[in-house]
Kinemage of the C-alpha trace (Angstrom):
@kinemage 1
@onewidth
@group {chain A} dominant
@subgroup {mainchain}
@vectorlist {calphas} color= white
{ca met a 1} P -42.817 98.052 41.095
{ca ser a 2} L -43.327 100.519 43.705
{ca asn a 3} L -41.280 102.979 46.074
{ca gln a 4} L -41.424 100.166 48.027
{ca asp a 5} L -40.518 97.508 46.279
{ca ile a 6} L -37.933 99.196 45.004
{ca asn a 7} L -36.212 99.682 48.393
{ca asn a 8} L -36.906 96.428 49.269
{ca leu a 9} L -34.766 95.774 46.217
{ca leu a 10} L -32.202 97.972 47.674
{ca thr a 11} L -31.998 96.288 51.269
{ca lys a 12} L -31.481 92.934 49.359
{ca ile a 13} L -28.648 94.149 47.134
{ca gln a 14} L -27.203 95.520 50.669
{ca glu a 15} L -27.612 92.736 52.545
{ca arg a 16} L -26.168 91.011 49.450
{ca tyr a 17} L -23.217 92.804 48.726
{ca leu a 18} L -23.152 93.943 52.923
{ca glu a 19} L -20.398 96.395 54.136
{ca asp a 20} L -19.556 96.850 49.957
{ca val a 21} L -22.878 98.432 48.986
{ca lys a 22} L -24.542 101.335 50.650
{ca ile a 23} L -27.720 102.392 50.399
{ca ile a 24} L -27.861 107.044 50.067
{ca gly a 25} L -30.459 109.203 49.394
{ca glu a 26} L -33.947 109.016 50.458
{ca glu a 27} L -37.374 107.260 48.356
{ca ala a 28} L -37.423 108.086 45.285
{ca gln a 29} L -33.975 109.574 45.246
{ca ala a 30} L -32.219 106.310 46.820
{ca ala a 31} L -29.422 104.633 44.495
{ca leu a 32} L -26.911 102.067 45.603
{ca leu a 33} L -23.319 103.562 46.325
{ca val a 34} L -21.319 100.348 45.151
{ca glu a 35} L -17.717 99.769 45.869
{ca ser a 36} L -15.631 99.850 42.629
{ca his a 37} L -14.542 96.348 43.237
{ca arg a 38} L -17.794 94.950 43.469
{ca leu a 39} L -19.335 97.147 40.292
{ca leu a 40} L -19.360 95.041 38.345
{ca asp a 41} L -20.600 91.763 40.083
{ca ala a 42} L -23.169 94.114 41.432
{ca leu a 43} L -23.975 95.512 38.100
{ca glu a 44} L -24.539 92.003 36.481
{ca phe a 45} L -26.943 90.541 39.207
{ca leu a 46} L -28.732 93.680 38.903
{ca lys a 47} L -28.935 92.978 34.887
{ca thr a 48} L -29.535 89.148 35.466
{ca asn a 49} L -31.424 88.529 38.656
{ca glu a 50} L -35.022 87.585 38.001
{ca ser a 51} L -36.337 89.644 40.394
{ca cys a 52} L -34.254 93.075 39.168
{ca gln a 53} L -34.192 92.786 35.452
{ca phe a 54} L -32.364 95.654 35.087
{ca asp a 55} L -31.521 94.982 31.609
{ca met a 56} L -31.289 98.742 29.127
{ca leu a 57} L -28.609 100.521 30.983
{ca arg a 58} L -30.071 104.571 30.401
{ca asn a 59} L -27.576 106.424 31.022
{ca leu a 60} L -23.717 106.615 32.119
{ca thr a 61} L -22.487 109.421 33.551
{ca ala a 62} L -19.903 110.733 36.017
{ca val a 63} L -19.106 113.638 38.587
{ca asp a 64} L -16.011 115.351 40.370
{ca tyr a 65} L -16.666 116.732 43.910
{ca leu a 66} L -12.798 117.407 44.064
{ca glu a 67} L -12.307 114.270 46.580
{ca tyr a 68} L -12.733 112.409 44.551
{ca ile a 69} L -15.137 111.198 41.187
{ca glu a 70} L -18.634 109.498 41.206
{ca val a 71} L -19.563 107.647 38.303
{ca val a 72} L -23.418 107.064 38.482
{ca tyr a 73} L -25.407 104.391 36.365
{ca his a 74} L -29.017 104.980 35.706
{ca leu a 75} L -30.575 101.260 34.877
{ca tyr a 76} L -33.943 100.426 33.845
{ca ser a 77} L -35.907 97.286 33.714
{ca leu a 78} L -38.129 97.029 30.956
{ca pro a 79} L -40.249 93.682 31.849
{ca leu a 80} L -41.001 95.911 34.944
{ca his a 81} L -41.214 99.308 34.378
{ca gln a 82} L -38.669 100.303 36.835
{ca ser a 83} L -35.621 102.294 37.166
{ca ile a 84} L -32.608 102.823 39.589
{ca thr a 85} L -29.424 104.050 40.474
{ca val a 86} L -26.078 103.009 41.060
{ca lys a 87} L -23.264 105.071 41.805
{ca thr a 88} L -19.291 104.131 41.757
{ca arg a 89} L -16.542 106.140 43.260
{ca cys a 90} L -12.217 106.679 42.586
{ca gly a 91} L -9.983 108.603 43.563
{ca met a 92} L -8.395 111.739 42.004
{ca glu a 93} L -5.264 110.318 41.538
{ca asp a 94} L -5.794 106.434 40.664
{ca ser a 95} L -9.198 107.678 38.500
{ca gln a 96} L -9.965 103.686 37.162
{ca ile a 97} L -12.715 101.470 37.603
{ca pro a 98} L -14.426 98.421 35.477
{ca ser a 99} L -15.960 99.157 32.606
{ca ala a 100} L -19.201 97.800 32.137
{ca thr a 101} L -19.092 96.863 28.014
{ca val a 102} L -19.142 93.171 29.345
{ca ile a 103} L -22.584 93.719 31.030
{ca trp a 104} L -24.195 96.706 28.536
{ca pro a 105} L -22.099 97.252 25.058
{ca ser a 106} L -23.902 100.490 24.706
{ca ala a 107} L -21.449 101.776 28.131
{ca asn a 108} L -18.623 102.294 25.229
{ca phe a 109} L -18.948 105.600 24.020
{ca gln a 110} L -20.200 106.778 27.432
{ca glu a 111} L -17.214 105.683 29.283
{ca arg a 112} L -15.273 106.918 26.320
{ca glu a 113} L -16.928 110.343 27.094
{ca ile a 114} L -16.094 110.154 30.944
{ca tyr a 115} L -12.413 109.500 30.185
{ca asp a 116} L -11.789 111.881 27.559
{ca leu a 117} L -13.612 114.433 29.667
{ca leu a 118} L -12.712 113.873 33.280
{ca gly a 119} L -10.116 110.967 32.922
{ca val a 120} L -11.753 108.448 34.716
{ca thr a 121} L -9.641 105.140 33.221
{ca phe a 122} L -12.068 102.213 32.562
{ca thr a 123} L -10.114 99.193 32.678
{ca glu a 124} L -11.125 96.403 30.531
{ca his a 125} L -12.713 98.674 27.792
{ca pro a 126} L -12.191 97.609 24.343
{ca asp a 127} L -11.555 100.549 22.713
{ca leu a 128} L -10.497 103.405 26.003
{ca arg a 129} L -9.775 107.082 23.676
{ca arg a 130} L -10.654 110.077 22.938
{ca ile a 131} L -14.055 110.536 21.373
{ca leu a 132} L -14.518 114.032 21.850
{ca leu a 133} L -11.604 116.550 22.053
{ca arg a 134} L -8.340 116.042 19.839
{ca asp a 135} L -5.267 113.372 20.880
{ca glu a 136} L -3.387 116.292 21.387
{ca phe a 137} L -5.437 117.994 23.944
{ca asp a 138} L -4.051 118.276 27.196
{ca gly a 139} L -6.368 117.175 30.418
{ca his a 140} L -9.664 116.929 31.146
{ca pro a 141} L -11.569 119.611 30.763
{ca leu a 142} L -14.568 118.556 33.078
{ca arg a 143} L -12.551 118.558 36.326
{ca lys a 144} L -12.865 120.904 38.547
{ca thr a 145} L -9.174 121.889 38.259
{ca tyr a 146} L -8.526 121.703 34.857
{ca lys a 147} L -6.608 125.308 33.883
{ca asn a 148} L -7.216 125.966 30.426
{ca gly a 149} L -4.059 125.971 28.760
{ca asn a 150} L -5.171 124.904 25.754
{ca ala a 151} L -6.667 128.122 24.638
{ca gly a 152} L -5.795 129.656 21.281
{ca lys a 153} L -3.848 126.002 20.167
{ca gly a 154} L -6.714 124.778 19.241
{ca gly a 155} L -7.774 122.574 21.501
{ca asn a 156} L -11.023 123.933 22.665
């Protein structure tokens, strides 16, 4: 799949979901920005549609932008040897999005890491609990607003 093919695919997906999906970035750095209420539908389409076949979740991460948290999915199509980036956003106060574990079980630990470090709740996650920090740890240390109140208390 060429960059043009990927751009055509991005446009096709944007047309499918209308205002719920936007293409952001340019050329090789283009990504889909999906409204969280459409996320699972869009991810399922990208995985199962014959023209997409993004059957592998290579990586799942998140970024704190102060105004919102952006969750980033890096997908790869083994049959087509092509990658795509999908992003969604949630508010800082209402930090929740649907879990992708129903589509890719491998999202389990990655979602737990994002929950632990950034405080994003993945609804319908099968086992959402801390994975890196102790249960007693107060807060989410990768949030830009995090104040290290755990120094000397065994939290770090």
